N, C-alpha and C positions, 0 to 999 in steps of 0.2 A: 585370433579367436582364443578365449579362455576356456580351458577344459580341465575338469577334475578327473583323475584316472588313478587306479590302483589295481595291482595284481591281487587275484582271488583264487582260491582253490577250485577244483572241479566240483566240490561238495556245496558250494554256495549257489543258491538259486537267486539271481539278481532281479529283485522285484522293482518295477519302475519308480515307486514312490519311497522306497526304504534304502537307507544308506547301508552299504555292505558292512558286516560286522567284523570280519577278520581279514586283514591284509597279510599277504605272504610275499616274499621276494625270492624264495628258492624252494627246490624240491629234490627228491632223490628217487631213483629207479634202478632196476637191474638191467643188465644187457638183454636185449630181446623183449623188454617190457614196453607197453604203451603207457605214456604219461601225459596227462592233460591238466591245464590250468587256464584261467581266464584273465582277461583285462576289462574290469568294469570301468565305465566312463559316463560322464554327462557334461553337457555344454552349460557353461555359466553365462552365455550370451543369449539375448532373447530371440535372435534370428536362427532359423533352421539352416544348417549347412550340411555338406556331405563330406565323408572322410575316406581316405585311403589308408591302407595299412602296409608298411614295409617292415621286413624282417631280415635280420643278419644273424647267421648261426652256422656252426660246422655241420649241422644236420641235414642241410640241403633240402631235398624233396621229402625227407622223412618228417619234416615239419609241415603241419597243415594248419590253415587258419579258417575259422568259420564264424559266421554271425550267429548270435543266439536270438532266435525269433520268439515273440510272444504268440501264444495261441489262446483262443477263447475257451474257457472253462465254464460250463454251465452246472454240471452235476458232480458233486463230490462224494455222494453217498448219504447215509443216514445215521451212521454211528461214527463217533470220533473220540480220540484221546488228545493229550496235549502235545504230542509229537507230530505236528502238522504246521504247514505254513499258514493256512487258513482253511476254514470250512466254506467260505463264501465264494460265489461265482466271481469271475474276473478274468484278466489277462495274466497268464502265467508263462515263464520261460520254458521252452521245451525243444522247439525246432532248431536244428543246426543246418544252415546253408552256407555254401561257399562264398567266401569274401574276397574274391579276386576281380570284381567288376567295378569297383570304385563307387558303389551305391550304399555305403554303410552310413546310416543316419547319425547325425550329431544333434541330439535333442536335449531339452532341459529336464529330462528325466533319465534315470539310470538305464543303461544298456550294457551289453557285454560282447566281447569277442572270445571265441574258444580256440585254444591252441592245443594241438595234439602232436606229440613227438613219438614216433615209433623208433625207439632206440635200437640201432643195428646190434645184432648178436656179437659181432666182431668189434664193437666199439671199445676203445681203450678206457679203463677206469679213469676217473678224474672229474673235475668240475668244469662245466661248459656254460658259456654265456649266450643267451638268446636276446638280442637286441631288437626292441620294437619301437617303431616310429609311426605316429599317427600324423596324417597330413590332412589339412582342411582346404576346401575350395567352395566357390559359390556356384550352386547348381543352375542358377538362372542364366549364366554366361554360356554361349554355345560351345566354347573351348576353355573350360574353367582351369585356372592355374592353381596348383595345390602347393601349400607350404607347410613345413613342420610346425605342429602345435604341441606335441607331447612326445617325449622320448623316455623309454625305461628299459631296464635290463633285468632279465630273469636268469637265475643261475640254477642249473640242473646238475646234480651230482650223480654220476653213474658208478655203481658199485661193481667190484670185480667178481661178479657171479652172473651166470645166465639163468634166467627164469626157466624152470622145468616145463616140459610139455603138459598140456592139460590132460588130467586123468578123468576128470568128471564127464559123464555122459550128460548132455545138455540138449534138450529139445524145447523149442518154442513153436507151437503148431503153425505149419506153413499152409496157407489157404490159397491155393492157385486159382480157385474159382473167382475169388475176390480180385485178383490181378486181371483176369479176363474181363471181368465186369467193369472195373475202374478204367481200364485202358481201352475198353471197347474193341477188343480183338477176339476172333473166334478161338475157342478152347483148343490148345495144342496145335494151333497154326504155328508157322515159323516164328511169326512176331511174338506169340505167346511163349514159345520155348526160349527166345531171347530174353524176354522180361523175366521169366522164371529163373534163368541162369544168373541174371544181375542180382536178384534177390537172394538166391543161394550163395553167391560169392559174399554178399554183405553179411548174411547170417554166419557163415564160417569164419569170417574175419572178426567176429565178435563172440567167438566161443561156442556157437551153436553147432554142434558136431553130429547131431541126429535130426533126421527130418521125417515128418509125417508124410507118408507115401500113399496116395489115394488110388489103391488098386481098384476100389469102387468109390463112388462119391461118399465122402465121410458122413455118417449119420450123427453129425454133431451141431448143436445150436440151431436146430431146425424146428419150426412150429409143427406140431402134430398134424398130419395130413398135408403138409406143404413140402415143397422141394427146393433144394439149392441147385444151381446150375450143374449139369453133369460133367464131372471131371473123373473119368474112369480110365485108368492106365491099362487094364486088362481087357482085351476083346473077348466077348462070349458069344458062342454060336451053339444053338441047340437044333439038332436035326433028328427027327424021329425019336425025340425023347432023350438023345444022348448028347452030352456037352463036349466041346472042344474050346481050347483057350489060345489066344494070341498074346504073347508077352513082349512084343516088340517095343511098344511105348514104355513099358515098365523098364525094359533094358535101357532104352534111351534115357529115361529118368535117372536111373542108377548111374550111368555113365556120366551125365551132366553133374549130378551131385558129387560124385567122387572127384571129378575134374575141378569142382568148385571148392573142394576141401572138407566136404561131409564124409564122415567115416561110418556112421550107423544109421539104420533105417527102422522106422516103426511102421508097420503095416496098419492101415486104417481099420477102424473097428468093424467087426463083422456082425455086430448087433446094435440096435438103437441105444442112445444115451439114456441114463437114469432108469435103468431097469432091465435092459436086454429083452424087451417085450416083443419088438417087432424087427423087421429086416431092413438093411440098407437099400437105397435105390440101386438097382442093378439093370442095365440095359443089355439086351441080347438080340442077335439075329435068330429068330425062330422060323425055321422052315423058309428061310430067304427073306423074311420081313422083320425090320428092326421094331422092338417094343420094350416096354418096361416089364420085367418079369417078377421083380421084388420090390418092396417099399412098405410103406405104413400099413397097407391093406393085407399084408402077409404076416402071420404070427411067426415068432422065432423058432418054435418047435414044430412047425408044420412039416409034413412029410416031403413036400416039394423042396423046402429050403435045406433040410437035412440031406436029402439026395444031391442037391447042388453042392453043398460043402463036401460031401463024400467024394464027389468028382473033382472039385476045385482044389481043395487043400493038398492033396498028394501031388498035384501037378505043380503048384506054386512052391512047395517045399523042395521038389526035385530041381526046379528052375534055380532057386536060391542056393542050393547046395552046389549045383554046377558052377554058379557064379563065385563060389568060395566065400559065401556070405553067412553061413550058418551061425557063426559067432558074432555077427554084427547086425542081426535082424531080431526085432521084437514084434510080437503080435499083440493085438488088442481084441478083447471080447466086447465090454461095454463100459463106457465112462461113468464113473460115480454111481454105481448101483446102491440102493438104499437097503436097509436092513430087511424090509418086507420082500425084497427081490432075490433073497439068498438062493432059494431052491431053483428058481428060474435061471439065474445066472449059472449055478453049479450045472444044471443039465446042459446048457449051451456050452459051457467051458469043456465039458466031457467030450463033446463032438470034436472040438478043436484039438484036444490032447491027443486023441487017438491017431491023428494024422500029422502032428507037429512035434514028434519026438526031437529033443535036442534044441528046440526053439523056445525061448522064454516067452510067457504070455504075461504082460503087465497091464495094470489098469490103476487109474487114480481111485482112491478109496478114502472114506471117513469112518467106516465101520470095521473095527479090528476083528470082528467075528470071521470075516472072510479069510483072513490070514490064519487065525487060531484053528479054524477047522480044515486047513490045507486047501481050501478052494482056489485062492489066489496066492501063488508061491513067490510072485515078484509084485508086491503091492507098491503103490506110489501114494503114501499118505500125505494129507495136508500137513503143513508145519504145525497146525493147532493140535494134531493128534500124533505127531511124530514120535513123542516119547512113549505113548501107549504101544505103538508098533514095535519100538526097540525093546521095550520091556517084555513084549511077546516073543522076542528072539528073531526079529527081522534080519535076514542074512544079507541080501543085496540092499544097500541103504539108499533109498530114494526119498524125495519129498517133492512137494509142489505148493505153490499158492497161486490164486487167481483173483476172482472178483471179491475175495476176502482172503484173510481177515483184514478189517479196517481199523482194528484197535490192537494194542499191545505188541503184536508181532511185526516183524520186518515185511515191507512191501514196497511198491514203487509207483504208486498213483501220483499223478501230476501234482496234487495239492500236498504231497508229503515232501519233506526235505530229502536231499539226495543222501545224507548221512544214514537214513533209515533203509535206503537201497544199498548203499555200499557195505554196511556192517554184515550183510548176509554172507559175504565171503569168509569172514572169520567164523561165522556159525557153521558154515559147510565144513570148515576144518575141525572145529570143536567136536562135531558129531561124526566125522569121518564119512560125509556123504559121498556116494558114488554116482548119483544121478539126480538131475533136477528137471522138472517139467513145468511148462507154463502154456496156456492154451492160446495166447494171443500174440503172434508174431506180426501178422498183417490181416486182421480181420476188419474188413471194410464194409460190413453190413450192420444193420440194426440188430438189437437182441432178437434171437430166434430167426435171423436171416429174412425178416419180412420185407426189407427194402435196402438199397444200397445207400451209403452215406458218403459224404465228402469229408475225409479225415482231417483236412485243413480247417474245417469249420466245426466238425462234430467229433469229439473224442470219447463219448460216453455211450455209443451205440443207441442213440435215441433215448437217453435218460435211463439206460438199462444197467450199466456198469459205472462205477467211479471212473472219472476222467483218466484216460491213459491205460486202462486195463486191456483193451481190445487190440492194441497194436503198439509195437516198438519202433517201427520205421514208417516214414511218410512216403507215398507213391510220388516220387519226383518225375520231372519231365524226362521224355525219351526213355521211360521204363527203367529208370535208375532210382533206387530208393535213396531218401534223405534220412539222416539219422536224428535221433532225439537225445536229450540229456540222459533220460533214463536208460537208454540203450548203452551209451558210453559208460555211464557210472556202473551199471551192472557188470559190464565186461571188466571194469576195474575191480569189482568185487571178486570175480572169478580169478583175476590175476593175484588178489590178496591171498586166496586159498592156495595158489600155486607157490607164492613166495613163503608162505607159512610151511608148506611141505618142504621147500628148499631148506629153510631154517631148521625144521625138525630132523632133517637128514644129516645136518652138520652138528647139532647139539643133541637134543633128546626131546621127543614129543612131550613127555611129561613136563619138561622144564619150560617148553613153549606154552603149554596149557596153563601152568602156574602163572606165568606172566600175564596171559590173557585174563585169567580169573581176577588178578589184582586190579585190572582196569574196569571190570564189571561192577555194577552197584551191588553191595553186599558181598563181593568177593567170589562171585560164582557166575561164570558166563553160561547162559542157557538160551534156548530158542526164544524164551519170553522174557529174558533178562539180559540186557546187553548195553554197552555204552551208547548214549544218545546225544545227538547234536553234532555240528561240524567240528568243534574243538575237540571233543572227545574221540571222534572216529579218526581225525588226523593224528591225534596223540597215539592212538593205537598203532597206526601204520608207522609213525616215527619210532615207536618202541621196537617194532619189528626190524626196521631199518638199522637202528643202533645196535641191536643184537647181532644182526648179520655182519655189520661193519666190524664189530669186535672180534667175532670168530674168524673173519676173513683176514684180519690184521694180526691175528695171534700166531 
């Protein structure tokens, strides 16, 4: 069998009908860093055959090989710039699945294999060879015989420095109701807890160290008047008008998250999204009977809900303090309030503040007035308005992006090149960002949670968000998530921030910023002005590596 093959970087999105633009043969990583590259290939024969991949390297099980799968993209949004693969619907590379079953297709169009090396922290510095052999066989035979058809060697240089621990607080909102719905298991059944644990471990392994914690069903992305499935970790009982609370499920959640590698917790929002006008759905046992006591039909400032919060907040604060989590827990009031909701939000926030002394209250914001007036002391501004908040003196530096922006700024939609995803790590360093928030780790519903979707067929939440916005992982078999290219590349971006921090500790932060500015258009690296394209972003990381190599060898 004749096969054309070439090594490519993790930033190449191998489209079936387009020749890869940049071939690489080597890479560079720190000890403890995760490094990925690809092998793009296509058959030059007319017949379809199947491939097996064999590897030989000193990394053993630290080397993982996966297939890059194409996913159907229907909706890419309505606004575009030039830094995209295409705005058209089509089949795009995104899904990563294990490649150990001998079912790798050899087709007359380009496909790719994804190689990941988790470089051990105790790895000796040096240059290591990763030998890759592709073997082909006839799938029609009952016991096909495979023979080598392509052999290549990739070289990975390991520098004599350990990548520092991640300082960034990073949350991608974790939707455990979506897991119960997709896998068709009862909420908080033993099977559900097992699945939750699998997804938590995956999140932590990709730099997500903070988790949205549904003390009550999060009032997020829900059509007004409708409900998402109940996922409530705190048991509520009301007897003769007095409340009591059961934190046993919350305690289990915290224990499972910590075991999985999660360090921080964000308590789900206590008021509805986009204005803090109504209350979240809360289920309680009232005089022995279970019922919904709050929801869309109860206003945020009602006497009943204020009384509930006056009972609940002191209890949960005491519980969290007893667990030693006071410095690791953030509360939410309402997501993305508008300018018109300022007074309503302020009134609701004051109820929280009087009971949550010492706990930060954070919310995603686009309107700087909330910070300037001292209403939100820990804002999470969109990257579009980040510089406005910094100019206003924002102390704890957070930012987010989600269903936008779709032009100018960094983002990670499927139709965007991976370079636009990866560059965000350098931007986090430039702005000395301490926290990053995104809403979609595993949102498997349509927009406004009107119906469940199949993520393997629909990645735009029913034409609601640009493809890829709503989730980073696919719900694999047996309750184990499957990764996406976007997921792996964003983790590479987080590693870039850490490597830059390492370099800055060895030389000087101003010297590092000076070099980054040289690589940006116009000589100034900014949130809306940065190197674009695979070649430019690879050159940026190569520059970082060369600076590290120089100082380590001096």
